[in-house]
Kinemage of the C-alpha trace (Angstrom):
@kinemage 1
@onewidth
@group {chain A} dominant
@subgroup {mainchain}
@vectorlist {calphas} color= white
{ca unk a 1} P -29.482 -67.638 20.975
{ca unk a 2} L -26.338 -67.802 23.329
{ca unk a 3} L -25.083 -65.460 20.754
{ca unk a 4} L -27.567 -62.641 20.693
{ca unk a 5} L -27.705 -62.636 24.970
{ca unk a 6} L -24.192 -61.941 24.333
{ca unk a 7} L -24.324 -59.220 22.517
{ca unk a 8} L -26.951 -57.779 24.484
{ca unk a 9} L -24.775 -58.147 27.369
{ca unk a 10} L -22.092 -56.400 25.501
{ca unk a 11} L -24.125 -53.730 24.697
{ca unk a 12} L -25.449 -53.073 28.213
{ca unk a 13} L -21.842 -52.954 29.624
{ca unk a 14} L -21.023 -50.405 26.923
{ca unk a 15} L -23.801 -48.230 28.169
{ca unk a 16} L -22.750 -48.483 32.000
{ca unk a 17} L -19.073 -47.791 31.123
{ca unk a 18} L -18.788 -45.592 28.327
{ca unk a 19} L -20.838 -42.305 29.787
{ca unk a 20} L -18.322 -42.078 32.529
{ca unk a 21} L -15.548 -42.647 30.574
{ca unk a 22} L -16.568 -40.077 28.059
{ca unk a 23} L -17.085 -37.822 31.492
{ca unk a 24} L -13.616 -38.316 32.543
{ca unk a 25} L -11.898 -37.571 29.016
{ca unk a 26} L -14.231 -34.342 28.946
{ca unk a 27} L -13.277 -33.259 32.237
{ca unk a 28} L -9.551 -34.058 32.038
{ca unk a 29} L -9.819 -32.464 28.729
{ca unk a 30} L -11.416 -29.048 30.402
{ca unk a 31} L -8.456 -29.181 33.274
{ca unk a 32} L -5.933 -29.095 30.741
{ca unk a 33} L -7.647 -26.440 29.279
{ca unk a 34} L -7.846 -24.484 32.140
{ca unk a 35} L -4.063 -25.486 33.279
{ca unk a 36} L -2.891 -24.300 29.754
{ca unk a 37} L -4.841 -20.789 29.797
{ca unk a 38} L -3.489 -20.113 33.525
{ca unk a 39} L -0.048 -21.178 32.925
{ca unk a 40} L 0.476 -19.216 29.678
{ca unk a 41} L -1.602 -15.639 31.076
{ca unk a 42} L -0.141 -14.922 34.256
{ca unk a 43} L -1.599 -12.139 36.173
{ca unk a 44} L -0.026 -8.674 35.202
{ca unk a 45} L 1.422 -6.953 37.583
{ca unk a 46} L 1.787 -3.281 37.336
{ca unk a 47} L 4.913 -1.100 37.050
{ca unk a 48} L 5.634 0.614 39.935
{ca unk a 49} L 8.535 2.705 39.613
{ca unk a 50} L 11.116 3.893 36.499
{ca unk a 51} L 14.439 5.482 35.989
{ca unk a 52} L 12.494 8.965 36.743
{ca unk a 53} L 12.591 8.021 40.287
{ca unk a 54} L 16.546 8.035 40.304
{ca unk a 55} L 16.594 11.533 38.033
{ca unk a 56} L 17.513 13.087 41.121
{ca unk a 57} L 20.693 11.171 41.852
{ca unk a 58} L 21.789 10.612 38.279
{ca unk a 59} L 21.591 14.667 37.500
{ca unk a 60} L 21.144 14.146 34.032
{ca unk a 61} L 19.215 12.517 31.833
{ca unk a 62} L 20.555 9.014 30.962
{ca unk a 63} L 17.401 6.694 30.352
{ca unk a 64} L 15.079 6.357 27.572
{ca unk a 65} L 11.906 4.547 26.972
{ca unk a 66} L 12.815 2.213 24.137
{ca unk a 67} L 10.647 -0.152 21.819
{ca unk a 68} L 12.274 -2.863 19.375
{ca unk a 69} L 10.938 -5.535 17.050
{ca unk a 70} L 11.455 -8.945 17.854
{ca unk a 71} L 11.739 -11.843 15.602
{ca unk a 72} L 8.451 -12.695 15.323
{ca unk a 73} L 7.206 -9.340 14.761
{ca unk a 74} L 5.531 -8.419 18.069
{ca unk a 75} L 7.226 -5.577 19.976
{ca unk a 76} L 9.369 -5.492 23.199
{ca unk a 77} L 9.128 -2.373 25.587
{ca unk a 78} L 11.963 -1.374 28.337
{ca unk a 79} L 14.292 1.543 29.417
{ca unk a 80} L 17.696 1.698 28.387
{ca unk a 81} L 20.071 3.288 30.872
{ca unk a 82} L 23.080 4.657 29.051
{ca unk a 83} L 26.770 5.561 29.883
{ca unk a 84} L 26.755 7.621 26.945
{ca unk a 85} L 30.138 6.289 25.854
{ca unk a 86} L 31.360 2.657 24.688
{ca unk a 87} L 30.954 -0.224 26.931
{ca unk a 88} L 29.459 -3.265 28.000
{ca unk a 89} L 25.941 -3.770 28.318
{ca unk a 90} L 23.895 -5.831 31.051
{ca unk a 91} L 20.334 -6.995 30.053
{ca unk a 92} L 17.917 -7.661 32.876
{ca unk a 93} L 15.227 -10.692 32.110
{ca unk a 94} L 12.512 -10.228 35.097
{ca unk a 95} L 10.775 -13.673 36.173
{ca unk a 96} L 6.974 -14.929 36.036
{ca unk a 97} L 4.824 -12.841 37.361
{ca unk a 98} L 7.064 -9.970 37.492
{ca unk a 99} L 8.022 -6.908 35.495
{ca unk a 100} L 10.962 -4.819 34.421
{ca unk a 101} L 10.568 -2.370 37.440
{ca unk a 102} L 10.911 -5.176 39.708
{ca unk a 103} L 14.640 -4.874 38.459
{ca unk a 104} L 14.971 -1.382 39.206
{ca unk a 105} L 17.163 -1.168 41.733
{ca unk a 106} L 19.476 -3.414 40.335
{ca unk a 107} L 19.657 -2.286 36.978
{ca unk a 108} L 20.335 1.163 38.588
{ca unk a 109} L 23.320 -0.480 40.909
{ca unk a 110} L 24.825 -1.954 37.662
{ca unk a 111} L 24.737 1.498 36.072
{ca unk a 112} L 26.544 3.096 38.776
{ca unk a 113} L 29.259 0.391 38.326
{ca unk a 114} L 29.702 1.867 34.560
{ca unk a 115} L 27.473 -0.583 32.677
{ca unk a 116} L 24.629 0.336 29.751
{ca unk a 117} L 21.385 -1.550 31.220
{ca unk a 118} L 18.212 -2.679 29.465
{ca unk a 119} L 15.265 -3.459 31.579
{ca unk a 120} L 12.421 -5.157 29.372
{ca unk a 121} L 8.917 -6.655 29.903
{ca unk a 122} L 8.677 -10.582 28.875
{ca unk a 123} L 5.664 -11.105 26.693
{ca unk a 124} L 2.667 -11.787 28.737
{ca unk a 125} L 4.232 -9.374 31.652
{ca unk a 126} L 4.188 -5.796 32.458
{ca unk a 127} L 3.682 -3.521 29.565
{ca unk a 128} L 4.037 -6.035 26.785
{ca unk a 129} L 1.651 -5.913 24.119
{ca unk a 130} L 1.547 -9.661 23.925
{ca unk a 131} L -1.146 -11.069 25.980
{ca unk a 132} L 0.321 -14.505 26.690
{ca unk a 133} L 3.800 -16.193 27.876
{ca unk a 134} L 5.674 -18.675 25.964
{ca unk a 135} L 7.310 -19.881 29.390
{ca unk a 136} L 10.592 -19.680 27.778
{ca unk a 137} L 9.582 -21.209 24.498
{ca unk a 138} L 9.601 -17.608 22.540
{ca unk a 139} L 11.435 -15.302 25.148
{ca unk a 140} L 14.712 -16.900 23.897
{ca unk a 141} L 14.193 -15.220 20.809
{ca unk a 142} L 12.807 -12.204 22.281
{ca unk a 143} L 16.327 -12.085 23.744
{ca unk a 144} L 18.447 -12.486 21.018
{ca unk a 145} L 16.053 -9.300 19.953
{ca unk a 146} L 17.159 -7.327 22.677
{ca unk a 147} L 20.691 -7.851 22.429
{ca unk a 148} L 20.172 -6.955 18.412
{ca unk a 149} L 18.540 -3.931 19.768
{ca unk a 150} L 21.546 -2.786 21.917
{ca unk a 151} L 24.073 -3.542 19.057
{ca unk a 152} L 21.943 -0.867 16.855
{ca unk a 153} L 22.176 1.933 19.668
{ca unk a 154} L 24.734 4.815 19.260
{ca unk a 155} L 25.641 8.103 21.349
{ca unk a 156} L 25.116 11.719 20.292
{ca unk a 157} L 28.308 11.345 18.097
{ca unk a 158} L 27.421 8.460 16.431
{ca unk a 159} L 29.528 6.216 18.217
{ca unk a 160} L 28.147 2.477 18.859
{ca unk a 161} L 27.331 2.385 22.734
{ca unk a 162} L 27.929 -1.614 22.998
{ca unk a 163} L 31.890 -2.197 23.078
{ca unk a 164} L 31.096 -5.815 21.844
{ca unk a 165} L 30.575 -7.501 25.525
{ca unk a 166} L 26.882 -8.359 26.836
{ca unk a 167} L 26.195 -9.836 30.344
{ca unk a 168} L 22.810 -11.093 30.945
{ca unk a 169} L 20.765 -11.276 34.229
{ca unk a 170} L 17.274 -13.382 34.571
{ca unk a 171} L 15.132 -14.620 37.202
{ca unk a 172} L 13.240 -18.177 36.661
{ca unk a 173} L 12.193 -17.592 33.061
{ca unk a 174} L 14.296 -14.660 32.334
{ca unk a 175} L 17.180 -16.949 33.922
{ca unk a 176} L 16.443 -19.824 31.950
{ca unk a 177} L 16.551 -17.771 28.198
{ca unk a 178} L 19.752 -16.160 29.604
{ca unk a 179} L 21.624 -19.281 30.065
{ca unk a 180} L 19.838 -20.798 26.600
{ca unk a 181} L 20.812 -17.469 24.694
{ca unk a 182} L 24.222 -17.223 26.106
{ca unk a 183} L 25.404 -20.888 23.620
{ca unk a 184} L 23.453 -18.636 20.975
{ca unk a 185} L 24.878 -15.207 20.685
{ca unk a 186} L 29.221 -14.666 21.254
{ca unk a 187} L 28.559 -11.006 22.418
{ca unk a 188} L 27.507 -12.692 25.985
{ca unk a 189} L 30.440 -13.169 28.435
{ca unk a 190} L 29.198 -13.244 31.731
{ca unk a 191} L 25.787 -14.585 33.115
{ca unk a 192} L 23.767 -14.325 36.474
{ca unk a 193} L 21.023 -16.455 36.934
{ca unk a 194} L 18.471 -16.495 39.608
{ca unk a 195} L 16.464 -19.867 40.496
{ca unk a 196} L 16.259 -21.869 37.076
{ca unk a 197} L 14.946 -24.622 35.117
{ca unk a 198} L 16.430 -27.204 32.485
{ca unk a 199} L 13.532 -27.092 30.232
{ca unk a 200} L 10.237 -25.791 30.305
{ca unk a 201} L 8.408 -29.157 30.594
{ca unk a 202} L 10.098 -29.257 34.228
{ca unk a 203} L 8.663 -25.709 34.929
{ca unk a 204} L 5.514 -26.708 33.924
{ca unk a 205} L 5.475 -29.121 36.701
{ca unk a 206} L 7.010 -26.632 38.585
{ca unk a 207} L 4.187 -24.444 38.368
{ca unk a 208} L 1.646 -27.048 38.487
{ca unk a 209} L 2.738 -28.230 41.836
{ca unk a 210} L 2.570 -24.266 43.721
{ca unk a 211} L -0.956 -24.517 42.086
{ca unk a 212} L -1.937 -27.782 43.869
{ca unk a 213} L -0.659 -27.224 46.627
{ca unk a 214} L 0.122 -29.860 49.189
{ca unk a 215} L -2.685 -32.717 47.751
{ca unk a 216} L -0.561 -35.954 47.926
{ca unk a 217} L -2.682 -37.605 44.781
{ca unk a 218} L -2.448 -34.294 42.624
{ca unk a 219} L 1.396 -34.260 42.996
{ca unk a 220} L 1.569 -38.223 42.168
{ca unk a 221} L -0.580 -37.051 39.018
{ca unk a 222} L 1.761 -33.966 38.068
{ca unk a 223} L 4.841 -36.338 38.837
{ca unk a 224} L 3.501 -38.937 36.686
{ca unk a 225} L 5.072 -39.533 32.908
{ca unk a 226} L 2.084 -39.945 30.910
{ca unk a 227} L 0.081 -36.641 32.852
{ca unk a 228} L 3.171 -34.719 32.336
{ca unk a 229} L 3.837 -35.379 28.932
{ca unk a 230} L 0.459 -35.128 28.023
{ca unk a 231} L 0.076 -31.174 29.823
{ca unk a 232} L 3.253 -30.558 28.086
{ca unk a 233} L 2.258 -31.590 24.659
{ca unk a 234} L -0.641 -29.586 24.851
{ca unk a 235} L 1.123 -26.390 26.028
{ca unk a 236} L 3.372 -27.023 22.502
{ca unk a 237} L 0.364 -27.371 20.363
{ca unk a 238} L -1.189 -24.512 22.239
{ca unk a 239} L 1.912 -22.411 21.416
{ca unk a 240} L 2.721 -23.854 18.109
{ca unk a 241} L 6.039 -24.389 19.193
{ca unk a 242} L 8.342 -27.733 20.190
{ca unk a 243} L 10.896 -27.107 22.553
{ca unk a 244} L 14.186 -28.887 23.001
{ca unk a 245} L 14.424 -31.741 25.764
{ca unk a 246} L 16.886 -30.221 27.916
{ca unk a 247} L 18.362 -26.860 26.474
{ca unk a 248} L 19.658 -25.126 29.654
{ca unk a 249} L 22.026 -28.241 30.376
{ca unk a 250} L 22.877 -28.584 26.876
{ca unk a 251} L 24.058 -24.759 26.989
{ca unk a 252} L 26.087 -24.670 30.011
{ca unk a 253} L 27.889 -28.215 29.100
{ca unk a 254} L 30.557 -26.679 26.343
{ca unk a 255} L 33.490 -24.603 27.361
{ca unk a 256} L 32.538 -20.962 25.723
{ca unk a 257} L 34.889 -18.890 28.514
{ca unk a 258} L 32.092 -17.589 29.639
{ca unk a 259} L 31.581 -16.736 33.177
{ca unk a 260} L 28.172 -17.808 35.355
{ca unk a 261} L 26.255 -16.818 38.791
{ca unk a 262} L 23.795 -19.244 39.793
{ca unk a 263} L 21.975 -17.699 42.976
{ca unk a 264} L 18.950 -19.662 44.557
{ca unk a 265} L 17.595 -20.251 48.036
{ca unk a 266} L 15.090 -22.145 49.817
{ca unk a 267} L 12.000 -19.515 49.013
{ca unk a 268} L 12.811 -20.975 45.494
{ca unk a 269} L 10.940 -24.180 46.168
{ca unk a 270} L 11.889 -26.864 43.763
{ca unk a 271} L 13.559 -24.401 41.362
{ca unk a 272} L 16.494 -24.503 44.113
{ca unk a 273} L 17.417 -28.306 43.096
{ca unk a 274} L 17.032 -27.601 39.646
{ca unk a 275} L 19.402 -24.654 39.746
{ca unk a 276} L 22.168 -26.690 42.024
{ca unk a 277} L 21.772 -29.103 39.125
{ca unk a 278} L 22.290 -27.096 36.254
{ca unk a 279} L 25.217 -25.652 37.830
{ca unk a 280} L 26.916 -28.970 38.258
{ca unk a 281} L 27.045 -29.202 34.647
{ca unk a 282} L 28.170 -25.976 34.050
{ca unk a 283} L 31.998 -26.383 32.340
{ca unk a 284} L 32.985 -23.095 32.203
{ca unk a 285} L 34.290 -20.730 35.427
{ca unk a 286} L 31.072 -20.563 37.603
{ca unk a 287} L 30.178 -19.686 40.854
{ca unk a 288} L 27.206 -21.018 43.035
{ca unk a 289} L 25.357 -19.183 45.663
{ca unk a 290} L 22.516 -19.668 48.402
{ca unk a 291} L 20.851 -16.583 49.738
{ca unk a 292} L 18.316 -15.823 52.281
{ca unk a 293} L 15.849 -14.685 49.965
{ca unk a 294} L 15.632 -14.738 46.323
{ca unk a 295} L 14.203 -12.346 43.509
{ca unk a 296} L 11.413 -15.415 42.925
{ca unk a 297} L 9.750 -12.915 45.359
{ca unk a 298} L 9.900 -9.213 45.639
{ca unk a 299} L 12.898 -7.791 47.834
{ca unk a 300} L 12.704 -4.898 49.785
{ca unk a 301} L 15.205 -2.606 51.740
{ca unk a 302} L 18.379 -4.369 52.816
{ca unk a 303} L 17.932 -7.503 51.785
{ca unk a 304} L 17.422 -5.957 48.156
{ca unk a 305} L 20.296 -3.983 48.751
{ca unk a 306} L 22.611 -6.905 49.496
{ca unk a 307} L 21.465 -9.325 47.207
{ca unk a 308} L 22.273 -6.344 44.279
{ca unk a 309} L 25.856 -6.030 45.516
{ca unk a 310} L 26.503 -9.668 45.171
{ca unk a 311} L 25.313 -9.309 41.656
{ca unk a 312} L 27.091 -6.164 40.581
{ca unk a 313} L 30.452 -7.426 42.195
{ca unk a 314} L 29.985 -10.636 39.918
{ca unk a 315} L 29.266 -8.695 36.633
{ca unk a 316} L 32.539 -6.144 37.794
{ca unk a 317} L 35.040 -9.450 38.078
{ca unk a 318} L 33.676 -11.111 34.895
{ca unk a 319} L 32.821 -8.477 32.498
{ca unk a 320} L 35.390 -5.490 33.469
{ca unk a 321} L 34.342 -1.713 32.681
{ca unk a 322} L 36.154 1.545 31.915
{ca unk a 323} L 34.788 2.552 35.549
{ca unk a 324} L 37.542 -0.200 37.110
{ca unk a 325} L 41.179 -0.227 36.862
{ca unk a 326} L 43.498 -3.392 38.373
{ca unk a 327} L 46.021 -2.408 40.917
{ca unk a 328} L 48.333 -4.850 42.231
{ca unk a 329} L 46.217 -7.615 40.663
{ca unk a 330} L 43.052 -6.150 42.898
{ca unk a 331} L 39.857 -4.353 40.702
{ca unk a 332} L 38.925 -1.339 42.477
{ca unk a 333} L 36.561 1.424 40.949
{ca unk a 334} L 37.810 4.577 39.487
{ca unk a 335} L 37.245 7.854 40.930
């Protein structure tokens, strides 16, 4: 009799607790699906300019619309600004929720300094035909494909345009993949990054916090190891790709003879601290600067001009071109 009563008791107990647990699990699953979709499908921003805007200043058709295949068969679209003679190239990778036109003024300033310049849209952004973002997982391979593409470009006389030296610049996702790729391709000699993160898991947490805002309970949930791990694993399953634990840290720890410029500022939020930590671990020659406004947000007029000048100065020192010459140990622009 007692045994039967116990069975009845546990049956009633299960009916009390199981429905709420199922509702919670279902709700958590729906929330995960929503977060993953939102993270991997950033809102597209339209291109608002092109090198054509600088055509009068350039006074010659030195740019072209380009497309090339990535390692997974997808296509990348971009602009190539050519110096029409052999020299180093700088490849610019924009950030999350942005597109290549955001870096057009920087690209033009680098072109004026003597560099070939490639600007392109990351997958899931701008005019990329891929409709999702890998948050850095697939984009590193895409950047390697961009370097391989630049190696194939030739002048009208059939001479290779790339002289064997490549510089990389990137913002958040673009900066992260620039650090990773620098350790994988020996052509890369100089890297400038703005507001970067050590691995995709850190970036996921950062983006979740920007969505959540100031809600303390929600931030505590995001910071908890189980919650962040579940989201991280869910995104890996969704993207069908596993990411290394801390590839940006691993990339900068080895001495390779490369030069690094780390840029960040208070407007970068949590990325400011992450950028500093990566810079501290870099073994090669490096610079770390904090600016009033980073390119995690759109820059205008004087702020953009000042920012671009600092990046150009870094590349001119780290990746000299034939447009520069050394006089008395000081690098000056040739006329």
